[in-house]
OpenMM code with the backbone's topology and positions (N, CA, C; nanometers):
from openmm import Vec3, app, unit

residues = "UNK UNK UNK UNK UNK UNK UNK UNK UNK UNK UNK UNK UNK UNK UNK UNK UNK UNK UNK UNK UNK UNK UNK UNK UNK UNK UNK UNK UNK UNK UNK UNK UNK UNK UNK UNK UNK UNK UNK UNK UNK UNK UNK UNK UNK UNK UNK UNK UNK UNK UNK UNK UNK UNK UNK UNK UNK UNK UNK UNK UNK UNK UNK UNK UNK UNK UNK UNK UNK UNK UNK UNK UNK UNK UNK UNK UNK UNK UNK UNK UNK UNK UNK UNK UNK UNK UNK UNK UNK UNK UNK UNK UNK UNK UNK UNK UNK UNK UNK UNK UNK UNK UNK UNK UNK UNK UNK UNK UNK UNK UNK UNK UNK UNK UNK UNK UNK UNK UNK UNK UNK UNK UNK UNK UNK UNK UNK UNK UNK UNK UNK UNK UNK UNK UNK UNK UNK UNK UNK UNK UNK UNK UNK UNK UNK UNK UNK UNK UNK UNK UNK UNK UNK UNK UNK UNK UNK UNK UNK UNK UNK UNK UNK UNK UNK UNK UNK UNK UNK UNK UNK UNK UNK UNK UNK UNK UNK UNK UNK UNK UNK UNK UNK UNK UNK UNK UNK".split()
positions = [
    Vec3(-1.6862, -0.9107, 0.4984),
    Vec3(-1.5436, -0.8739, 0.4840),
    Vec3(-1.4929, -0.8210, 0.6109),
    Vec3(-1.5705, -0.7511, 0.6851),
    Vec3(-1.5274, -0.6957, 0.8174),
    Vec3(-1.4761, -0.8133, 0.9084),
    Vec3(-1.5469, -0.9149, 0.9045),
    Vec3(-1.5044, -1.0321, 0.9947),
    Vec3(-1.3782, -1.0891, 0.9426),
    Vec3(-1.3588, -1.1025, 0.8162),
    Vec3(-1.2309, -1.1540, 0.7655),
    Vec3(-1.1179, -1.0688, 0.7979),
    Vec3(-1.1265, -0.9345, 0.7732),
    Vec3(-1.0250, -0.8435, 0.8055),
    Vec3(-0.9939, -0.8423, 0.9483),
    Vec3(-1.0940, -0.8467, 1.0362),
    Vec3(-1.0779, -0.8413, 1.1751),
    Vec3(-0.9959, -0.9700, 1.2259),
    Vec3(-1.0482, -1.0848, 1.1765),
    Vec3(-0.9882, -1.2088, 1.2193),
    Vec3(-0.8349, -1.2153, 1.1727),
    Vec3(-0.8120, -1.1747, 1.0548),
    Vec3(-0.6780, -1.1717, 0.9980),
    Vec3(-0.5838, -1.0777, 1.0878),
    Vec3(-0.6437, -0.9627, 1.1235),
    Vec3(-0.5627, -0.8653, 1.2018),
    Vec3(-0.5424, -0.9228, 1.3382),
    Vec3(-0.6477, -0.9896, 1.3963),
    Vec3(-0.6476, -1.0373, 1.5385),
    Vec3(-0.5720, -1.1686, 1.5526),
    Vec3(-0.6028, -1.2629, 1.4644),
    Vec3(-0.5651, -1.3964, 1.4824),
    Vec3(-0.4580, -1.4471, 1.3847),
    Vec3(-0.4429, -1.3813, 1.2728),
    Vec3(-0.3481, -1.4240, 1.1726),
    Vec3(-0.4090, -1.5164, 1.0725),
    Vec3(-0.3322, -1.5410, 0.9615),
    Vec3(-0.3870, -1.6236, 0.8525),
    Vec3(-0.4041, -1.7728, 0.8936),
    Vec3(-0.3093, -1.8269, 0.9738),
    Vec3(-0.3236, -1.9689, 1.0054),
    Vec3(-0.4486, -2.0031, 1.0900),
    Vec3(-0.4969, -1.9099, 1.1644),
    Vec3(-0.6177, -1.9379, 1.2455),
    Vec3(-0.7476, -1.8945, 1.1721),
    Vec3(-0.7307, -1.8408, 1.0517),
    Vec3(-0.8565, -1.7952, 0.9746),
    Vec3(-0.9194, -1.9212, 0.9243),
    Vec3(-1.0387, -1.9398, 0.9606),
    Vec3(-1.1241, -2.0509, 0.9052),
    Vec3(-1.2613, -1.9936, 0.8631),
    Vec3(-1.3265, -2.0610, 0.7751),
    Vec3(-1.4583, -2.0123, 0.7390),
    Vec3(-1.5496, -2.0189, 0.8520),
    Vec3(-1.5394, -2.1239, 0.9448),
    Vec3(-1.6202, -2.1312, 1.0608),
    Vec3(-1.6037, -2.0057, 1.1488),
    Vec3(-1.4760, -1.9685, 1.1695),
    Vec3(-1.4528, -1.8537, 1.2542),
    Vec3(-1.5040, -1.7213, 1.1884),
    Vec3(-1.4925, -1.7129, 1.0611),
    Vec3(-1.5494, -1.5926, 0.9874),
    Vec3(-1.6968, -1.5863, 1.0068),
    Vec3(-1.7607, -1.7062, 0.9878),
    Vec3(-1.9089, -1.7075, 0.9993),
    Vec3(-1.9528, -1.6721, 1.1421),
    Vec3(-1.8875, -1.7210, 1.2434),
    Vec3(-1.9145, -1.6926, 1.3758),
    Vec3(-1.8984, -1.5457, 1.4101),
    Vec3(-1.7882, -1.4892, 1.3661),
    Vec3(-1.7611, -1.3474, 1.3970),
    Vec3(-1.8628, -1.2572, 1.3210),
    Vec3(-1.8992, -1.3022, 1.1953),
    Vec3(-2.0002, -1.2229, 1.1170),
    Vec3(-2.1403, -1.2405, 1.1643),
    Vec3(-2.1617, -1.3505, 1.2445),
    Vec3(-2.2971, -1.3774, 1.2910),
    Vec3(-2.3845, -1.4362, 1.1866),
    Vec3(-2.3298, -1.5183, 1.0983),
    Vec3(-2.4038, -1.5789, 0.9949),
    Vec3(-2.3732, -1.7291, 0.9989),
    Vec3(-2.4508, -1.8103, 0.9312),
    Vec3(-2.4203, -1.9510, 0.9269),
    Vec3(-2.3085, -1.9731, 0.8210),
    Vec3(-2.2448, -2.0871, 0.8419),
    Vec3(-2.1353, -2.1214, 0.7345),
    Vec3(-2.1990, -2.1488, 0.6003),
    Vec3(-2.3223, -2.1966, 0.5903),
    Vec3(-2.3919, -2.2102, 0.4692),
    Vec3(-2.4101, -2.0739, 0.3922),
    Vec3(-2.4442, -1.9723, 0.4778),
    Vec3(-2.4513, -1.8417, 0.4127),
    Vec3(-2.3206, -1.7973, 0.3591),
    Vec3(-2.2171, -1.8150, 0.4405),
    Vec3(-2.0834, -1.7737, 0.3917),
    Vec3(-2.0369, -1.8521, 0.2748),
    Vec3(-2.0631, -1.9787, 0.2723),
    Vec3(-2.0191, -2.0598, 0.1546),
    Vec3(-2.0894, -2.0223, 0.0254),
    Vec3(-2.2109, -1.9733, 0.0366),
    Vec3(-2.2774, -1.9293, -0.0864),
    Vec3(-2.2082, -1.8193, -0.1593),
    Vec3(-2.1456, -1.7313, -0.0767),
    Vec3(-2.0765, -1.6207, -0.1458),
    Vec3(-1.9256, -1.6456, -0.1601),
    Vec3(-1.8642, -1.7078, -0.0656),
    Vec3(-1.7181, -1.7364, -0.0671),
    Vec3(-1.7034, -1.8842, -0.0288),
    Vec3(-1.6906, -1.9735, -0.1349),
    Vec3(-1.6954, -2.1158, -0.1113),
    Vec3(-1.5621, -2.1744, -0.0473),
    Vec3(-1.4601, -2.0877, -0.0305),
    Vec3(-1.3397, -2.1353, 0.0218),
    Vec3(-1.2593, -2.0281, 0.0927),
    Vec3(-1.1581, -2.0701, 0.1719),
    Vec3(-1.0776, -1.9766, 0.2389),
    Vec3(-1.0047, -1.8917, 0.1410),
    Vec3(-0.9642, -1.9476, 0.0295),
    Vec3(-0.8947, -1.8734, -0.0823),
    Vec3(-0.9848, -1.7702, -0.1298),
    Vec3(-1.1144, -1.7935, -0.1529),
    Vec3(-1.2118, -1.6941, -0.1967),
    Vec3(-1.2271, -1.5840, -0.0913),
    Vec3(-1.2227, -1.6121, 0.0293),
    Vec3(-1.2281, -1.5118, 0.1407),
    Vec3(-1.1040, -1.4193, 0.1336),
    Vec3(-0.9828, -1.4834, 0.1078),
    Vec3(-0.8637, -1.4077, 0.0960),
    Vec3(-0.8595, -1.3160, -0.0269),
    Vec3(-0.9151, -1.3743, -0.1344),
    Vec3(-0.9308, -1.2899, -0.2568),
    Vec3(-1.0170, -1.1605, -0.2265),
    Vec3(-1.1230, -1.1866, -0.1617),
    Vec3(-1.2117, -1.0742, -0.1255),
    Vec3(-1.1410, -0.9775, -0.0282),
    Vec3(-1.0647, -1.0250, 0.0634),
    Vec3(-0.9977, -0.9408, 0.1576),
    Vec3(-0.8974, -0.8594, 0.0858),
    Vec3(-0.8194, -0.9207, -0.0130),
    Vec3(-0.7161, -0.8507, -0.0886),
    Vec3(-0.7975, -0.7425, -0.1737),
    Vec3(-0.9073, -0.7841, -0.2265),
    Vec3(-0.9896, -0.6893, -0.3068),
    Vec3(-1.0294, -0.5662, -0.2181),
    Vec3(-1.0595, -0.5925, -0.0926),
    Vec3(-1.0998, -0.4724, -0.0049),
    Vec3(-0.9877, -0.3869, 0.0149),
    Vec3(-0.8606, -0.4363, 0.0161),
    Vec3(-0.7471, -0.3593, 0.0296),
    Vec3(-0.7269, -0.2769, -0.0995),
    Vec3(-0.7410, -0.3475, -0.2165),
    Vec3(-0.7317, -0.2823, -0.3483),
    Vec3(-0.8346, -0.1792, -0.3594),
    Vec3(-0.9541, -0.1889, -0.3051),
    Vec3(-1.0565, -0.0814, -0.3224),
    Vec3(-1.0185, 0.0468, -0.2503),
    Vec3(-0.9193, 0.0266, -0.1526),
    Vec3(-0.8787, 0.1521, -0.0876),
    Vec3(-0.7916, 0.2405, -0.1826),
    Vec3(-0.7507, 0.1792, -0.2968),
    Vec3(-0.6773, 0.2629, -0.3943),
    Vec3(-0.7710, 0.3599, -0.4542),
    Vec3(-0.7152, 0.4791, -0.4848),
    Vec3(-0.8003, 0.5902, -0.5239),
    Vec3(-0.7672, 0.6168, -0.6698),
    Vec3(-0.8524, 0.7091, -0.7250),
    Vec3(-0.8344, 0.7523, -0.8666),
    Vec3(-0.6995, 0.8145, -0.8837),
    Vec3(-0.6648, 0.8305, -1.0082),
    Vec3(-0.5407, 0.8913, -1.0455),
    Vec3(-0.5231, 1.0377, -0.9867),
    Vec3(-0.3947, 1.0643, -0.9616),
    Vec3(-0.3629, 1.1925, -0.8976),
    Vec3(-0.2839, 1.2764, -0.9986),
    Vec3(-0.3209, 1.3986, -1.0115),
    Vec3(-0.2471, 1.4957, -1.0951),
    Vec3(-0.2650, 1.6390, -1.0424),
    Vec3(-0.1611, 1.6717, -0.9622),
    Vec3(-0.1623, 1.8059, -0.9007),
    Vec3(-0.0889, 1.9035, -0.9886),
    Vec3(-0.0117, 1.8493, -1.0878),
    Vec3(0.0654, 1.9398, -1.1720),
    Vec3(0.2095, 1.9437, -1.1402),
    Vec3(0.2486, 1.8775, -1.0315),
    Vec3(0.3897, 1.8782, -0.9928),
    Vec3(0.4232, 1.7410, -0.9268),
    Vec3(0.5395, 1.6802, -0.9588),
    Vec3(0.5768, 1.5556, -0.9138),
    Vec3(0.5772, 1.5426, -0.7580),
    Vec3(0.6354, 1.6396, -0.6928),
    Vec3(0.6438, 1.6294, -0.5491),
    Vec3(0.5085, 1.6278, -0.4834),
    Vec3(0.4174, 1.7232, -0.5251),
    Vec3(0.2818, 1.7189, -0.4717),
    Vec3(0.2022, 1.5991, -0.5117),
    Vec3(0.2208, 1.5435, -0.6253),
    Vec3(0.1601, 1.4169, -0.6631),
    Vec3(0.2015, 1.3037, -0.5743),
    Vec3(0.3321, 1.3004, -0.5496),
    Vec3(0.3843, 1.1924, -0.4622),
    Vec3(0.3308, 1.2078, -0.3204),
    Vec3(0.3359, 1.3333, -0.2739),
    Vec3(0.2883, 1.3545, -0.1359),
    Vec3(0.1363, 1.3240, -0.1179),
    Vec3(0.0620, 1.3556, -0.2207),
    Vec3(-0.0832, 1.3234, -0.2267),
    Vec3(-0.1040, 1.1670, -0.2193),
    Vec3(-0.0301, 1.1030, -0.3131),
    Vec3(-0.0397, 0.9537, -0.3097),
    Vec3(-0.0009, 0.8875, -0.1706),
    Vec3(0.1089, 0.9449, -0.1134),
    Vec3(0.1545, 0.8892, 0.0193),
    Vec3(0.0494, 0.9148, 0.1205),
    Vec3(-0.0147, 1.0308, 0.1208),
    Vec3(-0.1261, 1.0538, 0.2134),
    Vec3(-0.2379, 0.9628, 0.1979),
    Vec3(-0.2750, 0.9289, 0.0744),
    Vec3(-0.3779, 0.8327, 0.0520),
    Vec3(-0.3400, 0.6951, 0.1029),
    Vec3(-0.2089, 0.6564, 0.0791),
    Vec3(-0.1591, 0.5242, 0.1335),
    Vec3(-0.1634, 0.5242, 0.2858),
    Vec3(-0.1225, 0.6395, 0.3395),
    Vec3(-0.1227, 0.6444, 0.4850),
    Vec3(-0.2671, 0.6247, 0.5423),
    Vec3(-0.3650, 0.6843, 0.4820),
    Vec3(-0.5071, 0.6718, 0.5233),
    Vec3(-0.5528, 0.5225, 0.5016),
    Vec3(-0.5282, 0.4786, 0.3823),
    Vec3(-0.5820, 0.3413, 0.3402),
    Vec3(-0.5233, 0.2301, 0.4199),
    Vec3(-0.3903, 0.2418, 0.4613),
    Vec3(-0.3256, 0.1271, 0.5245),
    Vec3(-0.3034, 0.1422, 0.6731),
    Vec3(-0.3736, 0.2379, 0.7308),
    Vec3(-0.3665, 0.2507, 0.8768),
    Vec3(-0.4662, 0.1555, 0.9352),
    Vec3(-0.4507, 0.1182, 1.0609),
    Vec3(-0.5472, 0.0414, 1.1314),
    Vec3(-0.5581, -0.0990, 1.0865),
    Vec3(-0.6729, -0.1530, 1.0792),
    Vec3(-0.7038, -0.3010, 1.0485),
    Vec3(-0.6547, -0.3375, 0.9136),
    Vec3(-0.6686, -0.2575, 0.8099),
    Vec3(-0.6239, -0.2940, 0.6749),
    Vec3(-0.4753, -0.3156, 0.6699),
    Vec3(-0.3958, -0.2248, 0.7338),
    Vec3(-0.2536, -0.2365, 0.7349),
    Vec3(-0.2090, -0.3687, 0.8140),
    Vec3(-0.2784, -0.3853, 0.9255),
    Vec3(-0.2432, -0.5051, 1.0033),
    Vec3(-0.2697, -0.6387, 0.9219),
    Vec3(-0.3800, -0.6293, 0.8546),
    Vec3(-0.4205, -0.7496, 0.7682),
    Vec3(-0.3214, -0.7665, 0.6604),
    Vec3(-0.2810, -0.6517, 0.5974),
    Vec3(-0.1880, -0.6705, 0.4858),
    Vec3(-0.0527, -0.7345, 0.5331),
    Vec3(-0.0097, -0.6889, 0.6516),
    Vec3(0.1157, -0.7468, 0.7040),
    Vec3(0.1023, -0.8997, 0.7313),
    Vec3(-0.0109, -0.9334, 0.7844),
    Vec3(-0.0369, -1.0750, 0.8069),
    Vec3(-0.0377, -1.1502, 0.6715),
    Vec3(-0.1042, -1.1026, 0.5771),
    Vec3(-0.1045, -1.1654, 0.4482),
    Vec3(0.0272, -1.1729, 0.3862),
    Vec3(0.1059, -1.0608, 0.3914),
    Vec3(0.2417, -1.0659, 0.3250),
    Vec3(0.3283, -1.1705, 0.4027),
    Vec3(0.3134, -1.1774, 0.5327),
    Vec3(0.3914, -1.2880, 0.6056),
    Vec3(0.3603, -1.4270, 0.5548),
    Vec3(0.2365, -1.4485, 0.5312),
    Vec3(0.1957, -1.5855, 0.4821),
    Vec3(0.2323, -1.5989, 0.3305),
    Vec3(0.2411, -1.4940, 0.2592),
    Vec3(0.2653, -1.5036, 0.1089),
    Vec3(0.4008, -1.5615, 0.0929),
    Vec3(0.4966, -1.5562, 0.1846),
    Vec3(0.6307, -1.6049, 0.1668),
    Vec3(0.6275, -1.7572, 0.1474),
    Vec3(0.5152, -1.8127, 0.2011),
    Vec3(0.5012, -1.9676, 0.1920),
    Vec3(0.3876, -2.0075, 0.1028),
    Vec3(0.3247, -1.9114, 0.0352),
    Vec3(0.2047, -1.9404, -0.0450),
    Vec3(0.2067, -1.8601, -0.1724),
    Vec3(0.2576, -1.9212, -0.2826),
    Vec3(0.2677, -1.8445, -0.4096),
    Vec3(0.1351, -1.7891, -0.4537),
    Vec3(0.0317, -1.8614, -0.4346),
    Vec3(-0.1010, -1.8021, -0.4800),
    Vec3(-0.1445, -1.6827, -0.4014),
    Vec3(-0.1158, -1.6848, -0.2739),
    Vec3(-0.1431, -1.5628, -0.1911),
    Vec3(-0.0515, -1.4441, -0.2233),
    Vec3(0.0726, -1.4786, -0.2574),
    Vec3(0.1708, -1.3779, -0.3014),
    Vec3(0.1119, -1.3116, -0.4300),
    Vec3(0.0642, -1.3881, -0.5196),
    Vec3(0.0037, -1.3376, -0.6465),
    Vec3(-0.1129, -1.2476, -0.6223),
    Vec3(-0.1965, -1.2819, -0.5285),
    Vec3(-0.3186, -1.2051, -0.4923),
    Vec3(-0.2694, -1.0769, -0.4342),
    Vec3(-0.1703, -1.0710, -0.3491),
    Vec3(-0.1277, -0.9426, -0.2922),
    Vec3(-0.0587, -0.8627, -0.3936),
    Vec3(0.0163, -0.9249, -0.4778),
    Vec3(0.0836, -0.8462, -0.5871),
    Vec3(-0.0120, -0.7816, -0.6772),
    Vec3(-0.1233, -0.8529, -0.7057),
    Vec3(-0.2312, -0.7944, -0.7996),
    Vec3(-0.3174, -0.6865, -0.7296),
    Vec3(-0.3418, -0.7106, -0.6007),
    Vec3(-0.4336, -0.6113, -0.5339),
    Vec3(-0.3621, -0.5015, -0.4654),
    Vec3(-0.2336, -0.5095, -0.4286),
    Vec3(-0.1650, -0.4094, -0.3583),
    Vec3(-0.0517, -0.3426, -0.4422),
    Vec3(0.0467, -0.4353, -0.4745),
    Vec3(0.1600, -0.3803, -0.5467),
    Vec3(0.1345, -0.3196, -0.6836),
    Vec3(0.0562, -0.4003, -0.7613),
    Vec3(0.0368, -0.3522, -0.8983),
    Vec3(-0.0375, -0.2234, -0.9105),
    Vec3(-0.1479, -0.2001, -0.8313),
    Vec3(-0.2073, -0.0743, -0.8306),
    Vec3(-0.1209, 0.0473, -0.7953),
    Vec3(-0.0372, 0.0155, -0.6911),
    Vec3(0.0601, 0.1188, -0.6439),
    Vec3(0.1627, 0.1550, -0.7531),
    Vec3(0.2166, 0.0492, -0.8139),
    Vec3(0.3038, 0.0694, -0.9230),
    Vec3(0.2402, 0.1456, -1.0456),
    Vec3(0.1182, 0.1114, -1.0762),
    Vec3(0.0518, 0.1709, -1.1827),
    Vec3(0.0233, 0.3227, -1.1558),
    Vec3(-0.0166, 0.3523, -1.0305),
    Vec3(-0.0349, 0.4936, -0.9921),
    Vec3(0.0973, 0.5746, -1.0001),
    Vec3(0.2063, 0.5092, -0.9519),
    Vec3(0.3306, 0.5820, -0.9652),
    Vec3(0.3781, 0.5961, -1.1105),
    Vec3(0.3546, 0.4914, -1.1857),
    Vec3(0.3894, 0.5029, -1.3284),
    Vec3(0.3227, 0.6232, -1.3992),
    Vec3(0.1940, 0.6418, -1.3657),
    Vec3(0.1177, 0.7508, -1.4271),
    Vec3(0.1817, 0.8848, -1.3751),
    Vec3(0.2060, 0.8947, -1.2516),
    Vec3(0.2548, 1.0126, -1.1895),
    Vec3(0.3977, 1.0521, -1.2505),
    Vec3(0.4828, 0.9424, -1.2562),
    Vec3(0.6128, 0.9624, -1.3217),
    Vec3(0.6082, 0.9963, -1.4567),
    Vec3(0.5208, 0.9381, -1.5372),
    Vec3(0.5092, 0.9592, -1.6788),
    Vec3(0.4723, 1.1043, -1.7060),
    Vec3(0.3710, 1.1531, -1.6290),
    Vec3(0.3329, 1.2944, -1.6420),
    Vec3(0.4425, 1.3936, -1.6069),
    Vec3(0.5105, 1.3596, -1.4956),
    Vec3(0.6233, 1.4461, -1.4446),
    Vec3(0.7312, 1.4519, -1.5523),
    Vec3(0.7687, 1.3358, -1.6147),
    Vec3(0.8661, 1.3358, -1.7230),
    Vec3(0.8194, 1.4190, -1.8393),
    Vec3(0.6909, 1.4106, -1.8746),
    Vec3(0.6445, 1.4838, -1.9882),
    Vec3(0.6430, 1.6403, -1.9575),
    Vec3(0.6352, 1.6780, -1.8360),
    Vec3(0.6473, 1.8128, -1.7941),
    Vec3(0.7862, 1.8630, -1.7846),
    Vec3(0.8850, 1.7736, -1.7993),
    Vec3(1.0231, 1.8106, -1.7984),
    Vec3(1.0840, 1.7948, -1.6581),
    Vec3(1.0154, 1.7347, -1.5612),
    Vec3(1.0648, 1.7224, -1.4265),
    Vec3(1.1620, 1.6067, -1.4158),
    Vec3(1.2636, 1.6173, -1.3318),
    Vec3(1.3602, 1.5127, -1.3115),
    Vec3(1.2953, 1.3963, -1.2351),
    Vec3(1.3230, 1.2783, -1.2752),
    Vec3(1.2809, 1.1535, -1.2189),
    Vec3(1.4016, 1.0764, -1.1672),
    Vec3(1.3954, 1.0300, -1.0418),
    Vec3(1.5046, 0.9548, -0.9869),
    Vec3(1.4876, 0.8052, -0.9727),
    Vec3(1.3708, 0.7551, -1.0052),
    Vec3(1.3447, 0.6093, -0.9995),
    Vec3(1.2331, 0.5817, -1.0878),
    Vec3(1.2354, 0.4428, -1.1277),
    Vec3(1.1256, 0.3934, -1.2153),
    Vec3(1.0108, 0.3536, -1.1185),
    Vec3(0.8935, 0.3345, -1.1776),
    Vec3(0.7750, 0.3043, -1.0976),
    Vec3(0.7817, 0.1737, -1.0271),
    Vec3(0.8456, 0.0735, -1.0830),
    Vec3(0.8598, -0.0566, -1.0154),
    Vec3(0.9480, -0.0399, -0.8869),
    Vec3(1.0646, 0.0162, -0.8986),
    Vec3(1.1413, 0.0483, -0.7816),
    Vec3(1.0755, 0.1360, -0.6821),
    Vec3(1.0074, 0.2404, -0.7250),
    Vec3(0.9437, 0.3281, -0.6320),
    Vec3(0.8331, 0.2590, -0.5608),
    Vec3(0.7582, 0.1676, -0.6283),
    Vec3(0.6542, 0.0974, -0.5628),
    Vec3(0.7078, -0.0070, -0.4618),
    Vec3(0.8149, -0.0737, -0.4870),
    Vec3(0.8842, -0.1581, -0.3965),
    Vec3(0.9238, -0.0872, -0.2664),
    Vec3(0.9841, 0.0305, -0.2893),
    Vec3(1.0392, 0.1107, -0.1677),
    Vec3(0.9189, 0.1630, -0.0910),
    Vec3(0.8117, 0.2131, -0.1579),
    Vec3(0.6978, 0.2688, -0.0843),
    Vec3(0.6271, 0.1595, -0.0067),
    Vec3(0.5924, 0.0486, -0.0706),
    Vec3(0.5195, -0.0624, 0.0002),
    Vec3(0.6063, -0.1207, 0.1061),
    Vec3(0.7284, -0.1387, 0.0831),
    Vec3(0.8239, -0.1913, 0.1821),
    Vec3(0.8311, -0.0993, 0.3064),
    Vec3(0.8397, 0.0312, 0.2819),
    Vec3(0.8493, 0.1246, 0.3909),
    Vec3(0.7197, 0.1217, 0.4812),
    Vec3(0.6045, 0.1075, 0.4149),
    Vec3(0.4774, 0.1070, 0.4932),
    Vec3(0.4672, -0.0290, 0.5661),
    Vec3(0.5001, -0.1357, 0.5049),
    Vec3(0.4935, -0.2690, 0.5662),
    Vec3(0.5911, -0.2748, 0.6877),
    Vec3(0.7086, -0.2204, 0.6707),
    Vec3(0.8061, -0.2276, 0.7797),
    Vec3(0.7617, -0.1395, 0.8939),
    Vec3(0.7030, -0.0291, 0.8792),
    Vec3(0.6469, 0.0539, 0.9870),
    Vec3(0.5412, -0.0123, 1.0603),
    Vec3(0.4500, -0.0770, 0.9816),
    Vec3(0.3417, -0.1493, 1.0465),
    Vec3(0.3850, -0.2710, 1.1242),
    Vec3(0.4686, -0.3497, 1.0617),
    Vec3(0.5128, -0.4767, 1.1234),
    Vec3(0.6130, -0.4559, 1.2318),
    Vec3(0.7117, -0.3682, 1.2155),
    Vec3(0.8226, -0.3555, 1.3084),
    Vec3(0.8061, -0.2423, 1.4102),
    Vec3(0.7292, -0.1421, 1.3709),
    Vec3(0.7143, -0.0317, 1.4698),
    Vec3(0.5746, -0.0418, 1.5363),
    Vec3(0.4928, -0.1337, 1.4898),
    Vec3(0.3558, -0.1415, 1.5502),
    Vec3(0.2710, -0.0183, 1.5162),
    Vec3(0.2996, 0.0412, 1.3977),
    Vec3(0.2335, 0.1661, 1.3577),
    Vec3(0.0841, 0.1339, 1.3220),
    Vec3(-0.0071, 0.1986, 1.3863),
    Vec3(-0.1421, 0.1730, 1.3569),
    Vec3(-0.2138, 0.3014, 1.2988),
    Vec3(-0.1799, 0.4129, 1.3432),
    Vec3(-0.2443, 0.5292, 1.2972),
    Vec3(-0.1721, 0.5834, 1.1739),
    Vec3(-0.2349, 0.6654, 1.0944),
    Vec3(-0.1890, 0.7117, 0.9715),
    Vec3(-0.0476, 0.7769, 0.9793),
    Vec3(-0.0319, 0.8631, 1.0833),
    Vec3(0.0986, 0.9334, 1.0939),
    Vec3(0.2099, 0.8451, 1.1197),
    Vec3(0.1905, 0.7375, 1.1956),
    Vec3(0.2989, 0.6310, 1.2220),
    Vec3(0.3166, 0.5461, 1.1034),
    Vec3(0.2176, 0.5216, 1.0156),
    Vec3(0.2344, 0.4336, 0.9106),
    Vec3(0.3366, 0.4932, 0.8127),
    Vec3(0.3298, 0.6142, 0.7798),
    Vec3(0.4130, 0.6789, 0.6934),
    Vec3(0.4498, 0.8230, 0.7522),
    Vec3(0.5369, 0.8343, 0.8425),
    Vec3(0.5713, 0.9661, 0.8998),
    Vec3(0.6338, 1.0591, 0.7987),
    Vec3(0.6193, 1.1823, 0.8317),
    Vec3(0.6741, 1.2908, 0.7470),
    Vec3(0.8146, 1.2684, 0.7054),
    Vec3(0.9075, 1.2236, 0.7992),
    Vec3(1.0442, 1.1974, 0.7598),
    Vec3(1.0579, 1.0933, 0.6510),
    Vec3(0.9773, 0.9896, 0.6622),
    Vec3(0.9777, 0.8848, 0.5618),
    Vec3(0.9233, 0.9426, 0.4293),
    Vec3(0.8157, 1.0177, 0.4395),
    Vec3(0.7666, 1.0853, 0.3140),
    Vec3(0.8702, 1.1628, 0.2445),
    Vec3(0.9440, 1.2570, 0.3185),
    Vec3(1.0492, 1.3360, 0.2613),
    Vec3(1.1557, 1.2545, 0.1937),
    Vec3(1.1942, 1.1432, 0.2592),
    Vec3(1.2949, 1.0597, 0.2098),
    Vec3(1.2482, 0.9874, 0.0797),
    Vec3(1.1216, 0.9430, 0.0855),
    Vec3(1.0702, 0.8739, -0.0306),
    Vec3(1.0558, 0.9727, -0.1533),
    Vec3(1.0124, 1.0989, -0.1266),
    Vec3(1.0088, 1.1958, -0.2274),
    Vec3(1.1425, 1.2254, -0.2942),
    Vec3(1.2375, 1.2386, -0.2119),
    Vec3(1.3745, 1.2556, -0.2664),
    Vec3(1.4271, 1.1393, -0.3486),
    Vec3(1.3972, 1.0233, -0.2955),
    Vec3(1.4393, 0.8989, -0.3603),
    Vec3(1.3740, 0.8787, -0.5023),
    Vec3(1.2455, 0.9081, -0.5075),
    Vec3(1.1681, 0.8932, -0.6301),
    Vec3(1.1878, 1.0040, -0.7252),
    Vec3(1.1817, 1.1311, -0.6699),
    Vec3(1.1948, 1.2517, -0.7614),
    Vec3(1.3450, 1.2694, -0.7934),
    Vec3(1.4319, 1.2205, -0.7208),
    Vec3(1.5757, 1.2490, -0.7437),
    Vec3(1.6171, 1.3670, -0.6671),
    Vec3(1.7491, 1.3928, -0.6643),
    Vec3(1.7935, 1.5153, -0.5929),
    Vec3(1.7513, 1.6390, -0.6614),
    Vec3(1.7320, 1.7436, -0.5781),
    Vec3(1.6962, 1.8787, -0.6403),
    Vec3(1.8211, 1.9152, -0.7131),
    Vec3(1.7950, 1.9968, -0.8158),
    Vec3(1.9018, 2.0510, -0.8918),
    Vec3(1.9954, 2.1350, -0.8020),
    Vec3(2.1228, 2.1249, -0.8192),
    Vec3(2.2166, 2.2036, -0.7400),
    Vec3(2.2490, 2.3337, -0.8208),
    Vec3(2.2411, 2.4372, -0.7419),
    Vec3(2.2762, 2.5655, -0.8037),
    Vec3(2.4218, 2.5920, -0.7834),
    Vec3(2.4836, 2.6546, -0.8735),
    Vec3(2.6296, 2.6895, -0.8672),
    Vec3(2.6231, 2.8247, -0.7892),
    Vec3(2.6876, 2.8339, -0.6709),
    Vec3(2.6862, 2.9494, -0.5964),
    Vec3(2.7481, 3.0708, -0.6640),
    Vec3(2.8418, 3.0478, -0.7565),
    Vec3(2.9120, 3.1470, -0.8328),
    Vec3(2.8220, 3.2147, -0.9360),
    Vec3(2.7046, 3.1429, -0.9688),
    Vec3(2.6171, 3.1987, -1.0653),
    Vec3(2.5053, 3.2917, -1.0003),
    Vec3(2.5068, 3.2945, -0.8651),
    Vec3(2.4061, 3.3782, -0.8006),
    Vec3(2.4375, 3.5187, -0.8109),
    Vec3(2.3360, 3.6071, -0.8267),
    Vec3(2.3570, 3.7461, -0.8313),
    Vec3(2.4062, 3.7993, -0.7002),
    Vec3(2.4925, 3.8981, -0.7043),
    Vec3(2.5506, 3.9617, -0.5908),
    Vec3(2.6734, 3.8908, -0.5369),
    Vec3(2.7246, 3.7987, -0.6102),
    Vec3(2.8407, 3.7387, -0.5614),
    Vec3(2.9566, 3.7636, -0.6518),
] * unit.nanometer
topology = app.Topology()
chain = topology.addChain("A")
for resn in residues:
    res = topology.addResidue(resn, chain)
    for name in ("N", "CA", "C"):
        topology.addAtom(name, app.Element.getBySymbol(name[0]), res)
């Protein structure tokens, strides 16, 4: 898998071949074909590697800290080679419905599911929710992909900088409740 991720990040999807993967991995193509009989199987495995970076459910007891913890995990998981590989795959997915489905299943769906669990618990605690899980996942994944693709972000801090995190928290959690200044003591 290291060879696949490396080649995707370095060369792109179009130049990914089983022969190139075998060469980079230092194995024969026969060895590679026994485990992954096609380029599609290699992509499924690469997408699976990205999905494995997803972590267990998060429950800190408060929506904002749950979101910040999730975003920190995304920052770590999608920095470096994994993020570059994901951008490459997403670029190709525009022309390949099967690849788009793989990415949706391995990246978007787990993100949405994590957000849904976080938002559901927050709502049960009576916290204000400003977005549904589907919209929140699109915004989060889009922000990360844009930083990686357009800003050349490679390290975790650049993948999802604090200003983006704060904006995402406000968008998903909704605006903080406004206090009426006339209700404050001493006025």
